[in-house]
C-alpha positions as CSV (number, residue, x, y, z in Angstrom):
1,M,-2.5,-29.3,15.2
2,Q,-1.5,-29.1,11.1
3,N,-5.7,-28.7,10.9
4,Y,-5.8,-26.2,13.7
5,R,-3.2,-24.2,11.7
6,R,-5.1,-24.0,8.3
7,I,-8.2,-23.2,10.0
8,S,-6.1,-20.4,11.1
9,Q,-4.9,-19.6,8.6
10,G,-8.0,-20.1,6.6
11,I,-10.2,-17.6,9.1
12,F,-7.5,-14.7,8.8
13,L,-7.3,-14.9,5.1
14,L,-10.9,-14.7,4.9
15,L,-10.9,-11.7,7.3
16,F,-8.1,-9.6,5.6
17,L,-10.0,-10.0,2.1
18,F,-13.2,-9.3,4.1
19,L,-11.8,-5.8,5.1
20,F,-10.0,-5.1,1.8
21,L,-13.4,-5.3,0.0
22,Q,-15.0,-3.0,2.6
23,T,-11.8,-0.2,1.7
24,E,-14.3,1.5,-0.2
25,A,-16.9,4.4,0.2
26,K,-20.7,3.2,0.6
27,G,-22.6,5.8,0.2
28,K,-21.0,7.6,3.4
29,D,-18.0,9.4,4.9
30,E,-16.8,6.8,6.7
31,L,-16.7,3.0,6.3
32,G,-17.9,1.0,9.4
33,Y,-15.3,-1.4,9.7
34,P,-11.4,-1.3,10.9
35,V,-10.1,-1.8,7.2
36,K,-6.4,-1.0,8.5
37,I,-6.3,-3.4,11.3
38,F,-3.9,-5.7,9.7
39,L,-1.5,-2.8,9.3
40,D,-2.2,-1.9,13.0
41,F,-0.4,-5.0,13.9
42,D,2.6,-4.6,12.4
43,P,5.2,-4.6,14.3
44,L,8.0,-3.6,11.1
45,I,6.0,-0.6,10.3
46,F,5.9,0.1,13.8
47,V,9.5,0.1,14.4
48,T,10.3,1.6,11.1
49,T,7.9,4.6,11.7
50,I,8.9,5.0,15.3
51,L,12.9,5.3,14.0
52,S,11.9,7.4,11.1
53,A,9.5,9.9,12.0
54,H,9.5,9.6,15.6
55,A,6.0,9.4,16.1
56,V,3.3,6.9,15.7
57,Q,-0.2,6.1,15.2
58,K,-1.7,5.4,18.5
59,A,-3.5,2.2,17.2
60,F,0.2,1.1,15.9
61,Y,0.3,-0.1,19.6
62,F,-1.4,-3.1,18.8
63,S,1.4,-4.4,16.7
64,L,2.8,-5.0,20.6
65,V,0.5,-7.7,21.0
66,V,2.2,-9.5,17.8
67,I,5.7,-8.8,20.0
68,V,4.4,-10.3,22.9
69,A,2.9,-13.4,21.5
70,T,5.9,-14.0,19.0
71,I,8.2,-14.1,22.3
72,V,5.6,-16.2,24.0
73,L,4.8,-18.9,21.5
74,G,7.4,-17.7,18.8
75,R,6.4,-17.0,14.6
76,V,3.3,-18.2,15.1
77,F,2.4,-14.6,13.3
78,C,3.7,-16.1,10.2
79,G,2.9,-19.6,10.3
80,W,-0.8,-18.8,11.3
81,I,-2.2,-15.8,10.7
82,C,0.0,-13.7,7.8
83,P,-2.4,-13.4,4.7
84,L,0.8,-13.5,2.0
85,G,2.2,-16.0,4.1
86,T,-1.0,-18.3,3.7
87,L,-1.2,-17.1,-0.5
88,N,2.4,-18.5,-0.5
89,N,1.3,-21.5,1.1
90,I,-1.5,-22.0,-1.2
91,V,0.4,-21.8,-4.4
92,G,3.5,-23.7,-3.1
93,S,1.1,-26.7,-2.7
94,F,0.5,-26.6,-6.7
95,R,3.6,-28.4,-7.3
96,K,3.9,-31.5,-5.3
97,K,7.2,-32.8,-7.3
98,H,9.4,-30.6,-6.1
99,S,11.9,-31.5,-3.2
100,D,11.9,-29.1,-0.2
101,N,15.3,-31.0,0.7
102,I,16.9,-29.2,-1.8
103,S,17.0,-25.5,-0.9
104,I,18.2,-22.5,-1.6
105,N,20.4,-21.2,1.3
106,W,19.2,-17.7,1.4
107,H,17.6,-17.5,4.9
108,R,19.8,-15.2,6.2
109,T,18.9,-12.2,3.2
110,K,16.2,-11.3,4.8
111,Y,18.0,-10.5,8.1
112,Y,20.3,-8.2,6.1
113,I,17.0,-6.8,4.0
114,L,15.6,-6.1,7.9
115,I,19.2,-4.5,9.0
116,F,19.3,-2.2,5.9
117,L,15.7,-1.0,6.6
118,L,16.3,-0.1,9.7
119,A,19.5,2.0,9.4
120,A,18.1,3.9,6.9
121,S,15.1,4.3,9.2
122,V,17.4,5.8,11.7
123,F,18.2,8.8,9.5
124,S,14.7,9.2,8.7
125,L,14.3,6.9,5.2
126,Q,11.0,5.1,5.6
127,L,11.3,2.3,2.8
128,A,10.2,-0.5,5.0
129,G,6.5,-0.1,3.3
130,I,7.9,-1.4,0.1
131,V,9.1,-4.4,1.0
132,D,7.0,-5.0,4.6
133,P,4.6,-8.4,3.2
134,L,1.7,-6.7,4.3
135,S,2.2,-3.3,3.1
136,L,2.8,-5.4,-0.3
137,L,0.3,-7.4,-0.3
138,I,-2.3,-4.4,0.1
139,R,-0.7,-2.4,-2.6
140,S,-0.5,-5.3,-4.9
141,L,-4.2,-5.8,-4.8
142,S,-5.7,-2.5,-4.3
143,V,-3.5,-1.8,-7.8
144,S,-3.4,-4.5,-10.0
145,I,-5.1,-7.6,-8.7
146,Y,-8.6,-6.6,-7.8
147,P,-8.5,-4.0,-10.4
148,A,-7.8,-6.8,-13.5
149,F,-10.4,-9.2,-11.4
150,N,-12.9,-6.5,-11.7
151,Y,-12.3,-5.9,-15.0
152,G,-12.1,-9.5,-16.1
153,T,-15.3,-10.7,-14.6
154,K,-17.3,-7.3,-16.0
155,A,-15.7,-8.5,-19.3
156,G,-16.9,-11.8,-18.8
157,F,-20.5,-11.1,-18.0
158,D,-20.9,-8.6,-20.5
159,A,-19.7,-11.3,-22.8
160,I,-22.8,-13.9,-21.5
161,Y,-25.1,-11.0,-21.8
162,N,-24.3,-9.8,-25.5
163,S,-24.8,-13.8,-26.1
164,N,-28.7,-13.4,-26.0
165,I,-28.9,-16.9,-24.6
166,K,-32.3,-17.2,-23.0
167,G,-31.9,-19.2,-19.7
168,I,-28.0,-18.4,-19.3
169,V,-28.3,-14.7,-19.4
170,D,-31.1,-14.3,-16.7
171,I,-28.7,-16.7,-14.5
172,S,-25.3,-14.8,-15.3
173,E,-27.5,-11.7,-14.3
174,A,-28.6,-12.7,-11.2
175,V,-25.6,-13.8,-10.4
176,Y,-23.7,-10.6,-11.7
177,S,-26.3,-8.6,-9.2
178,V,-24.7,-10.8,-6.4
179,F,-21.2,-9.6,-7.0
180,K,-22.3,-5.8,-7.9
181,K,-23.5,-6.2,-4.1
182,S,-20.2,-8.1,-2.7
183,I,-17.1,-8.1,-4.3
184,L,-16.8,-5.7,-7.2
185,S,-16.2,-2.2,-6.9
186,F,-18.6,0.2,-7.6
187,Q,-16.9,1.6,-10.7
188,Q,-13.5,0.3,-12.5
189,P,-10.6,1.4,-11.2
190,F,-7.6,2.2,-13.4
191,Y,-4.0,2.8,-12.1
192,H,-0.7,3.7,-13.2
193,Q,1.8,1.1,-13.0
194,S,-0.9,-1.9,-12.7
195,A,1.1,-3.6,-14.7
196,F,4.4,-3.4,-13.2
197,I,3.0,-3.8,-9.6
198,G,0.9,-6.9,-10.4
199,I,3.9,-8.6,-12.3
200,L,6.1,-8.1,-9.1
201,F,3.4,-9.5,-6.7
202,L,2.8,-12.5,-9.3
203,F,6.6,-13.3,-9.2
204,I,6.5,-13.5,-5.6
205,L,3.6,-15.9,-5.5
206,G,5.6,-17.9,-8.4
207,M,8.6,-18.7,-6.8
208,N,7.1,-20.8,-4.8
209,L,7.3,-23.3,-7.6
210,V,10.8,-23.5,-6.9
211,E,10.6,-23.4,-3.1
212,K,7.8,-23.2,-0.6
213,R,7.3,-20.1,1.0
214,F,10.3,-18.6,-0.7
215,W,9.4,-15.2,0.1
216,C,8.7,-16.2,3.7
217,R,12.1,-18.0,4.2
218,H,14.6,-16.0,1.9
219,L,13.1,-12.2,1.7
220,C,10.2,-11.1,4.3
221,P,11.8,-8.6,6.7
222,L,9.1,-9.3,9.2
223,G,9.4,-12.5,9.0
224,A,13.3,-11.7,9.9
225,L,12.4,-9.3,12.7
226,L,9.7,-12.0,14.2
227,G,12.4,-14.8,14.1
228,L,14.8,-12.4,15.6
229,L,12.2,-12.0,18.5
230,S,11.2,-16.0,18.8
231,R,15.1,-16.8,20.1
232,F,13.2,-15.4,23.1
233,S,10.2,-17.5,23.1
234,I,9.0,-19.6,26.0
235,L,7.4,-22.0,24.0
236,K,9.9,-24.3,22.7
237,R,10.5,-27.6,20.7
238,T,12.6,-30.5,22.0
239,V,13.4,-33.7,20.6
240,S,13.8,-36.9,22.2
241,E,16.4,-39.7,22.3
242,G,14.1,-41.5,20.1
243,C,14.8,-39.4,16.9
244,T,16.0,-41.7,14.4
245,S,17.2,-38.8,12.0
246,C,14.9,-40.5,9.2
247,G,14.6,-37.1,7.4
248,A,10.7,-36.5,7.3
249,C,10.6,-33.6,9.3
250,A,12.6,-32.0,7.1
251,S,10.5,-33.0,4.2
252,V,7.1,-30.9,5.9
253,C,9.0,-27.9,7.6
254,Q,7.7,-24.4,6.3
255,G,10.3,-23.0,7.1
256,N,13.1,-24.8,6.1
257,A,14.4,-24.6,10.0
258,S,16.7,-27.7,9.5
259,P,14.5,-29.7,11.5
260,D,16.4,-33.2,11.3
261,K,19.3,-32.3,12.5
262,K,18.8,-31.4,16.0
263,E,21.4,-29.1,17.2
264,E,21.6,-27.4,14.2
265,W,17.8,-26.1,14.1
266,R,17.2,-23.0,13.1
267,D,14.9,-21.5,15.8
268,T,14.3,-18.1,13.8
269,E,13.0,-19.7,11.0
270,C,10.8,-21.8,12.8
271,L,6.9,-21.2,11.9
272,Y,5.8,-23.1,14.2
273,C,3.7,-25.2,12.2
274,W,3.5,-28.1,13.9
275,N,3.8,-30.5,10.6
276,C,7.3,-31.9,12.4
277,D,5.2,-33.2,15.4
278,D,2.3,-34.5,13.1
279,V,4.5,-36.4,10.8
280,C,7.5,-37.4,13.2
281,P,6.9,-41.7,12.9
282,Q,8.8,-41.8,16.2
283,N,6.5,-39.5,18.2
284,A,9.7,-37.8,19.0
285,V,9.1,-34.2,18.5
286,S,7.2,-31.8,20.7
287,F,6.4,-28.5,22.1
288,G,5.8,-27.3,25.3
289,F,6.6,-24.3,27.7
290,S,9.3,-26.9,29.8
291,G,12.9,-28.3,29.0
292,K,15.5,-26.7,27.2
293,K,15.6,-24.9,24.1
294,A,18.1,-26.6,22.0
295,A,18.7,-24.4,18.7
296,A,21.9,-23.4,16.5
297,S,23.4,-20.1,16.6
298,M,22.6,-17.2,14.5
299,D,25.6,-16.3,12.5
300,L,24.9,-13.7,9.7
301,G,28.5,-12.5,9.4
302,R,29.8,-9.5,10.7
303,R,31.0,-8.4,7.4
304,R,27.8,-8.8,6.0
305,V,25.9,-6.9,8.9
306,I,28.4,-4.1,8.8
307,T,27.7,-4.0,5.1
308,S,23.9,-3.6,5.7
309,L,24.3,-0.9,8.4
310,A,26.5,1.1,5.8
311,S,24.3,0.4,3.0
312,G,21.0,1.4,4.6
313,V,23.2,4.3,5.7
314,V,24.5,5.5,2.2
315,A,20.7,5.1,0.4
316,V,20.1,8.4,2.9
317,P,22.2,10.2,0.4
318,L,21.9,8.5,-2.1
319,L,18.3,8.6,-3.1
320,R,18.0,12.1,-2.0
321,S,20.2,13.9,-3.9
322,N,17.9,15.0,-6.3
323,P,16.2,18.4,-7.7
324,L,12.7,17.2,-6.2
325,S,14.7,17.0,-2.7
326,K,14.9,20.9,-2.5
327,A,12.1,22.6,-1.0
328,E,12.3,25.4,-3.2
329,V,11.9,23.3,-6.6
330,P,8.6,21.6,-5.6
331,N,7.5,19.1,-8.1
332,Q,4.0,20.9,-9.8
333,K,2.4,17.5,-10.7
334,L,3.1,16.2,-7.3
335,I,-0.3,16.8,-4.9
336,R,-0.8,15.3,-2.2
337,P,-3.9,14.3,-0.6
338,P,-6.0,16.6,1.9
339,G,-4.2,16.3,4.9
340,A,-1.1,15.1,3.7
341,L,1.9,16.1,5.8
342,E,5.0,18.4,4.8
343,E,6.4,16.5,1.9
344,K,9.5,15.5,4.2
345,E,7.5,14.3,6.6
346,F,5.0,12.7,4.8
347,L,7.9,10.7,3.2
348,K,9.1,9.8,6.5
349,R,5.5,8.0,7.5
350,C,4.0,7.1,4.3
351,V,4.5,2.8,3.9
352,K,3.2,3.1,-0.1
353,C,0.4,0.6,1.4
354,G,-2.2,1.9,-1.1
355,E,-5.4,1.9,1.4
356,C,-6.0,6.1,0.3
357,M,-5.4,5.1,-3.5
358,K,-8.0,1.7,-3.2
359,V,-10.8,4.0,-0.8
360,C,-10.3,7.0,-3.3
361,I,-13.8,7.9,-4.5
362,T,-12.7,9.0,-7.8
363,N,-9.6,6.8,-8.4
364,G,-8.0,9.8,-8.8
365,L,-5.1,9.3,-6.3
366,Q,-2.4,7.4,-7.7
367,P,1.1,5.8,-7.2
368,T,3.9,7.9,-8.0
369,F,6.7,6.4,-9.8
370,L,9.7,9.4,-9.5
371,E,7.7,12.3,-9.0
372,A,8.9,12.3,-5.6
373,G,11.8,10.9,-6.4
374,F,13.2,7.3,-5.9
375,E,12.3,7.2,-1.8
376,G,8.9,8.3,-2.8
377,I,8.1,5.8,-5.1
378,W,4.5,4.4,-4.9
379,S,3.3,7.0,-3.0
380,P,-0.3,8.8,-3.5
381,L,-0.6,11.6,-6.0
382,L,-3.6,13.6,-7.3
383,I,-3.9,13.3,-10.9
384,P,-6.9,15.4,-11.4
385,K,-7.7,14.3,-15.2
386,M,-8.0,11.3,-14.1
387,G,-10.0,11.9,-11.0
388,Y,-10.6,14.8,-8.3
389,C,-11.0,14.9,-4.8
390,E,-14.2,15.2,-3.8
391,Y,-15.0,18.0,-1.4
392,R,-17.4,15.3,0.8
393,C,-14.9,13.0,1.5
394,T,-12.5,12.8,4.4
395,L,-11.8,8.4,3.8
396,C,-7.9,8.6,2.6
397,G,-7.1,10.2,6.4
398,Q,-9.5,7.4,7.7
399,V,-7.7,4.4,6.5
400,C,-3.9,6.3,6.5
401,P,-2.2,3.8,9.2
402,T,1.0,5.9,10.1
403,G,-0.6,9.3,9.9
404,A,1.4,10.4,6.6
405,I,-2.5,11.6,5.7
406,K,-4.5,13.1,8.5
407,K,-7.4,12.5,9.5
408,L,-9.6,15.5,9.0
409,D,-13.5,16.3,9.7
410,L,-15.5,17.9,6.5
411,E,-14.8,21.1,7.8
412,E,-11.1,20.8,8.3
413,K,-11.1,19.2,4.9
414,A,-12.8,22.0,3.7
415,K,-10.1,24.3,4.7
416,I,-7.4,22.6,3.2
417,K,-5.9,23.5,0.0
418,I,-3.6,20.9,-2.1
419,G,-3.3,22.9,-5.1
420,L,-4.2,25.8,-7.2
421,A,-6.1,25.9,-10.2
422,M,-4.6,27.6,-13.3
423,I,-5.8,29.0,-16.2
424,D,-4.4,28.1,-20.2
425,K,-6.1,31.1,-22.4
426,N,-4.6,29.6,-25.1
427,R,-7.1,26.6,-24.8
428,C,-9.7,27.9,-23.3
429,L,-12.5,28.1,-25.2
430,P,-13.7,31.5,-24.4
431,Y,-10.5,33.3,-24.6
432,S,-8.9,31.6,-27.7
433,H,-12.3,30.4,-29.8
434,A,-14.9,33.2,-28.4
435,T,-17.1,30.3,-27.3
436,P,-19.1,30.2,-24.5
437,C,-18.0,27.8,-21.8
438,I,-18.6,27.5,-18.0
439,V,-18.3,24.3,-16.8
440,C,-15.5,25.0,-14.4
441,E,-17.7,27.6,-12.6
442,E,-20.7,25.1,-12.3
443,V,-18.9,22.3,-11.0
444,C,-17.0,24.4,-8.5
445,P,-17.5,23.0,-4.9
446,T,-16.9,25.7,-2.7
447,P,-19.8,27.7,-1.0
448,K,-18.8,30.7,-2.7
449,K,-17.5,29.7,-6.2
450,A,-13.4,30.1,-6.7
451,I,-13.6,30.6,-10.3
452,W,-15.7,33.9,-11.4
453,F,-16.0,35.2,-14.8
454,E,-15.6,38.6,-16.3
455,K,-17.6,39.3,-19.3
456,A,-15.5,40.5,-22.2
457,K,-16.4,41.3,-26.1
458,V,-15.2,39.2,-28.9
459,R,-15.1,38.8,-32.4
460,D,-15.4,35.9,-34.3
461,R,-13.4,35.5,-38.0
462,E,-16.4,37.1,-39.7
463,E,-16.7,39.9,-37.0
464,K,-19.9,39.1,-35.1
465,E,-19.2,40.5,-32.0
466,A,-20.2,38.6,-29.2
467,V,-20.4,38.8,-25.2
468,V,-18.7,35.7,-23.4
469,Q,-17.6,35.0,-20.3
470,Q,-14.3,34.4,-19.2
471,P,-13.4,32.4,-16.2
472,R,-10.7,33.2,-13.7
473,V,-9.4,31.8,-10.1
474,D,-9.6,33.3,-6.9
475,L,-6.5,32.5,-5.3
476,E,-7.8,32.6,-1.9
477,L,-10.6,30.5,-2.5
478,C,-9.5,27.8,-4.7
479,I,-8.3,24.7,-2.7
480,G,-7.3,22.8,-5.8
481,C,-9.7,19.9,-5.8
482,G,-9.3,19.1,-9.7
483,I,-12.8,18.5,-10.5
484,C,-12.5,21.9,-12.8
485,E,-9.9,20.2,-14.9
486,T,-11.3,16.8,-14.4
487,K,-14.7,17.7,-15.9
488,C,-13.2,20.5,-18.5
489,P,-14.5,19.8,-22.1
490,V,-10.8,20.5,-24.0
491,I,-10.2,16.8,-22.8
492,D,-6.7,16.2,-24.3
493,R,-5.3,18.5,-22.5
494,P,-7.7,20.9,-20.0
495,A,-7.8,24.7,-20.8
496,I,-7.4,24.6,-16.8
497,Y,-5.1,22.6,-14.6
498,V,-4.3,22.2,-11.5
499,T,-0.8,22.4,-9.9
500,S,0.8,21.8,-6.3
501,I,1.3,25.4,-5.6
502,G,-0.7,27.3,-3.1
503,E,-0.6,24.1,-0.7
504,S,-1.3,24.3,2.8
505,R,1.3,22.2,3.8
506,S,4.3,24.0,2.9
507,K,5.3,27.8,3.2
508,E,7.3,27.7,0.5
509,N,5.4,26.1,-2.4
510,Q,2.8,29.5,-2.8
511,L,2.0,31.5,-5.7
512,L,3.0,34.7,-3.5
513,L,5.4,34.6,-0.4
514,M,4.7,37.1,2.1
515,Q,7.7,38.7,2.9
516,Q,8.6,42.1,5.5
517,G,4.8,42.7,5.5
518,N,4.6,42.9,1.5
519,Y,3.9,40.7,-1.4
């Protein structure tokens, strides 16, 4: 069974990585693979999204498969499928000398985290995606690990190429060509907070050197949810009278479920890895669908449960009591992707998985820090100076698992405003320096240009008169895609910039508000 489990873990990890690599534009406005399928099967995101937004995407009903499988078979998702669990297994195997008999008794912590998340979700605060294992893994790989891998790999091949060593260069170029077609991104991505998010992820993996599957045992809220469901599992673990309490099973238990203590065995912690069955010298351990399931009672402590519940409730006003929560004080830099729901609804659904950032063609979508308050940390925003919103692209809506970003067709996308371009006349070349420039108008993608020119006579220092075309922005046509800011030749601080004002998703964040039929 141990070999079967390892094969299963390997298959699902490779499938996860394959779909992750496919989360990238391939020249068409469609991906061709169900790249978000792992998130669709995530019960924690399913439950918290229903509680916070009172709605859920149809695809999320796939998570019912995991729930039913857990009720029948126990925590097989954690032990046989979860890609983060597999990575924890791999890293934990690097240190052979540490003893798993000496365990940090923090296994209840993940249940307190789960209670906190559920309580916050009831009051519309969606925080599950920050610590959900699948969301955490996708975000960490998208924003930090994969970009670093790309950068390091390309730098290595560039170094070999620059060495001009015949034979070696030819081989490296052939290998590099294969890499470019398979695992490397089309262009090098860069993200804000890349190092910070990467350090957090490596810390989680590194804790496996302290105790195997540290995250799974003590911190994973999805594991806690599945652990609660596994108490009702039909598949049972039984120990015969032939058990001599030798402790062999405890040394190989992945979930630290105390399998050597018989009646004190913690069924909620069992990952159904079958290691105890394989290692038992007396063949006293067995799994089956008959017999009585002996397990210790689950005591989380009434006070700690109440504290976790109260913390989740208190977190709602605590995280939202900031100026950015006021509709009349929108953050001008908070430019959301096209199709994003109204901000409050958006935050109720967004699980900060990073799929939209990974798939963004121009690398313009970046993780927020505090631009949307603590509640919106690591949610996507467009930074036009880094990359614009491609006019003919709808990929971000295709990969969003919760509907925080609606799936649009190209016709709908063309009508969505995500902001409005503004011109800084003190920096614009035709206005402030009497220098001809028409870049912003040239790159404007709308069928009828949202940027138009007004001819004006200007004079230089020598009083020479010239006619330049000074750009103006059409408020009705501008969609705020940001390409004008990206391409502006005034590169340090562009003379034309985009803010969130005028976005379609908000009635308040508008430049001109209609009041009683008059502006």
